[in-house]
N, C-alpha and C positions, 0 to 999 in steps of 0.2 A: 504494500500500500504506500503510495506516495502522498504525503501530507502537504497541503498547500500552505497551511498556517501551523505554527507550533501550538501544542496544547496550552490552554489557558488554566492556570492554577488558582484555586480559591480555597484556602484552608486545607482540609484533608481530601478535597475532591479536585478533579480536573475535567475540563471539557475537551473531548477528543473529536477531531474532525474525522468523519467516516468516509468511506469510498463513495463514488457516484452510484446512485440507484439505477439499476438496469431498466426500470419501468418509466420513471419520470425524468431521468437525466440530471437530477439535482443531488448535491451533496447534503451533508447534515452534520450535526454535533450531538454527542451523547455525554452527559455528565456522569462520571464514574469515580469511585473512591480510588485514590492513588495506589494504595497497597494492593487492592484487588486487580487493578489494571496491570501493575507490575508483575503480580503473580501469573496472570494470564499471558502476558508478554514473555515470561520466563518458562512457559510450558504447561501451566495448569489448565485443566479443562475450564472453559469460560463459565459454565454453569456452577462450578465449584468456586472459582475465583470471584465471580460477580453475581452471587445468588439474589441480590436485592434488585437486580435489573429484570425487566420483563423479558420473556423470550423474544419479543419483537425488537427490543433494544439490543439484546445480545446479537441477534441476527444482523442488525444494522451495523454493529461494530465489525462483524466478520466480513460481510460482503456489500454493505451499503444499502441493502433493500429496506425501504421504509415499511413499517408495519401496515400503514394505510394502503400503500401501493401493492403490497403482497395480497392483502385481503381483497382489494378491488380486482386484481388480475388473476388470482388463483382461487376460484370458488371452492367451497367445501362440498364434499359429496352429499 
């Protein structure tokens, strides 16, 4: 992932720029705890490192897909 802007820090959290969404073509930001982000970056499973995030937020960190875009474009069975 190529970040356009460096993470923005605020206390024990940081805002991380996410990749471009394949559906809408826009980027985004997710606020994460610094310790959890570092654990994920160092190899921990994202659901273990950042359990306080929603599955949609974790997916956005991984591949940029916004939760709203996913739900709009991938209907449930």
